[in-house]
TIMAR-114805 format. One line per 10 residues: number of its first residue (from 1); for each residue x, y, z of C-alpha. Coordinates in pm, whole numbers, plus 50000, padded with zeros to 5 digits. Each point is the difference from the previous one (the first is absolute). Layout:
<sites>
NUM	X/Y/Z | ...
</sites>
This chain:
<sites>
1	39281/41678/16366 | 49679/50114/50131 | 49853/49646/49970 | 50271/49861/50174 | 49956/50254/50297 | 49617/49929/50032 | 50073/49645/50025 | 50273/50050/50264 | 49773/50221/50207 | 49679/49758/49974
11	50252/49718/50108 | 50108/50233/50301 | 49619/50069/50085 | 49909/49634/49988 | 50297/49916/50245 | 49882/50251/50230 | 49652/49898/49995 | 50102/49649/50092 | 50230/50120/50253 | 49717/50174/50158
21	49776/49705/49987 | 50246/49784/50159 | 50066/50277/50272 | 49635/50058/50058 | 49960/49607/50043 | 50281/49961/50258 | 49835/50316/50195 | 49667/49782/50010 | 50173/49687/50112 | 50150/50199/50292
31	49687/50133/50105 | 49838/49654/50017 | 49848/49947/50344 | 50054/49667/50182 | 49744/49886/50259 | 49963/49714/50198 | 49673/49843/49862 | 49790/50036/50335 | 50108/50373/50013 | 49854/50034/49633
41	49694/49840/50094 | 49951/50241/50310 | 50054/50307/49769 | 49703/49877/49767 | 50295/49981/49715 | 49890/49660/49857 | 49739/49718/50053 | 50167/49654/50053 | 49853/49635/49991 | 50213/49727/50108
51	49926/49633/49986 | 50166/49648/49936 | 50086/49984/49640 | 49916/49653/49899 | 49658/49932/49844 | 49893/49638/50091 | 49707/50022/49740 | 50253/50022/49711 | 50316/49830/50132 | 49975/49674/50159
61	50307/49956/50222 | 50154/49664/49963 | 50360/50041/50186 | 49885/50216/50280 | 49630/49873/50065 | 49965/50214/50326 | 50020/50296/49778 | 50287/50242/49905 | 50135/50168/50316 | 50333/50123/49906
71	50167/50158/49698 | 49818/50260/49830 | 49676/49886/50152 | 49844/50340/50079 | 49841/50258/49772 | 49936/50365/50036 | 49763/50230/49809 | 50116/50349/50023 | 49766/50304/49877 | 50169/50352/50002
81	49788/50302/50143 | 50259/50267/49880 | 50156/50116/49704 | 50375/49979/50088 | 50245/49663/50018 | 50024/49859/50358 | 50225/49727/50091 | 49830/49758/50242 | 50217/49789/50235 | 49972/49699/50198
91	50251/49854/50209 | 50103/49609/50047 | 49840/49889/50319 | 49699/50189/49989 | 49687/49816/50112 | 49701/49946/49762 | 49693/49939/50210 | 49696/49832/49862 | 49664/50160/50055 | 49873/49599/50027
101	50188/49862/50299 | 49976/49638/49847 | 50282/50103/49728 | 50358/50017/50092 | 50180/50343/50102 | 50226/50031/49725 | 50385/50180/50029 | 50163/50193/49736 | 50301/49845/49916 | 50154/50243/49738
111	50005/50370/50028 | 49830/50155/49712 | 49895/50356/49856 | 49707/50031/49811 | 49988/50277/49756 | 49649/50197/50019 | 49940/50173/49655 | 49802/50300/49995 | 49637/49920/49977 | 50011/49653/49892
121	49953/49632/50161 | 50193/49699/49927 | 50037/49637/50171 | 50353/49835/50106 | 50110/49727/50219 | 50257/49973/50288 | 50209/49741/50199 | 49865/49892/50359 | 49959/49700/50217 | 49781/49844/50238
131	50025/50100/50365 | 49737/49714/50136 | 50064/49645/49894 | 49630/49855/50079 | 49793/50309/49843 | 49861/50009/49647 | 50247/50124/49715 | 49896/50351/49817 | 49837/50001/49671 | 49844/50255/49781
141	49675/50057/50225 | 50195/49992/50330 | 50028/50390/50079 | 50277/50140/50214 | 50113/50345/50145 | 50379/50101/50081 | 50109/49967/50348 | 50327/50116/50143 | 50362/49857/50024 | 49963/49660/50223
151	50242/49879/50309 | 50360/50043/49931 | 50066/49618/49913 | 49724/49994/49741 | 50143/50315/49854 | 50364/49846/50000 | 49859/49695/49809 | 49823/50214/49741 | 50303/50227/49922 | 50218/49694/49989
161	49768/49839/49750 | 49997/50328/49809 | 50391/50034/49993 | 50077/49640/49927 | 49705/49956/49700 | 49825/49732/50228 | 49650/49969/49881 | 49928/49635/50031 | 49887/49712/50237 | 50334/49994/50170
171	49944/50366/50132 | 49609/49948/50067 | 50119/49714/50230 | 50249/50208/50163 | 49731/50265/50091 | 49757/49726/50114 | 50259/49842/50224 | 50007/50347/50170 | 49635/50116/49984 | 49829/49639/50061
181	50291/49823/50180 | 49960/49759/49712 | 50274/49701/50020 | 50092/49764/49750 | 49696/49768/50049 | 49777/50301/49915 | 50164/50123/49714 | 50032/49650/49828 | 49639/50047/49915 | 50095/50309/49821
191	50288/49842/49770 | 50310/50025/50235 | 50226/49712/49993 | 50359/49920/50168 | 50157/50231/49724 | 49784/50299/49992 | 49960/50023/50387 | 50374/50029/50046 | 49980/50288/49750 | 49709/50149/50217
201	50188/49941/50331 | 50317/50210/49834 | 49791/50281/49979 | 49889/50004/50312 | 50354/49950/50140 | 50157/50276/49776 | 49766/50267/50157 | 49989/49812/50365 | 49635/49955/50022 | 49960/49709/50273
211	49706/49795/49908 | 49920/49575/50019 | 50194/49960/49690 | 50303/50136/50124 | 49968/49875/50361 | 50308/49780/50076 | 49804/49836/50259 | 49797/49834/49754 | 50261/49767/49906 | 50086/49912/50348
221	49646/49918/50070 | 49997/49763/49678 | 50332/49835/50140 | 49842/49953/50370 | 49696/49855/49822 | 50214/49782/49805 | 50187/49868/50304 | 49683/49930/50189 | 49861/49789/49697 | 50329/49827/50007
231	49962/49947/50382 | 49658/49867/49986 | 50074/49774/49707 | 50312/49863/50231 | 49755/49936/50301 | 49757/49808/49755 | 50259/49772/49869 | 50172/49960/50342 | 49654/49903/50136 | 49926/49757/49726
241	50312/49811/50006 | 49952/49964/50372 | 49655/49869/49974 | 50144/49740/49728 | 50258/49870/50231 | 49748/49976/50290 | 49765/49825/49772 | 50284/49770/49891 | 50088/49942/50381 | 49653/49911/50105
251	49938/49730/49718 | 50334/49822/50077 | 49896/49997/50378 | 49677/49835/49894 | 50184/49747/49771 | 50237/49910/50295 | 49691/49964/50231 | 49835/49779/49764 | 50306/49760/49972 | 50037/49967/50364
</sites>
């Protein structure tokens, strides 16, 4: 009997200990501070190094030969200076600015929260897209610092990509259509075709951003150009026909004169 009481007492104590442990963990979670990464840097809570994620010395890119400039193309190294857990926040639409201006400005396209563990260091990657078509793509040695949210149209695009899981070429082309006024002919150099360009246009139309791609006058101009070509062709053929008739008439007159 005493043995049974001892076992029950031990089990109760163990259950209470586990309950207290989970309760303490829950309290710790509630206490976790969340800050924007710039605010945390300003307060000296951490040190951060941001760069491109690709290393051309290790990986030879075959598909995207100009470099990887969308998807998980950015890397961050976080080093904590404090002994408590902090969550670091970067919003979609945040601008990443290169120290070397020959590299592309990047736009964060998926909001992210990084857990900054006490007195530790770790590396991770996050989603972004290029905001400057004709600059060099980021790689591991191109360093960046975090700017602010960019203009409202770019933020709308980034949030749309975030919400609809668009982290691909189609989204990148939509961003370039706005930031660089890229048209279809320009985007064809970067992989666009008649199918993908319609998907890109749909993104811009869905969030009501006007660009050269979505400009309705583009089709009118093409039709006017085609009509002009048709008109020019008609004039050329008509002139050629008149010239032939005139030549035949002169030849007939010459033959008649010789006979007379």
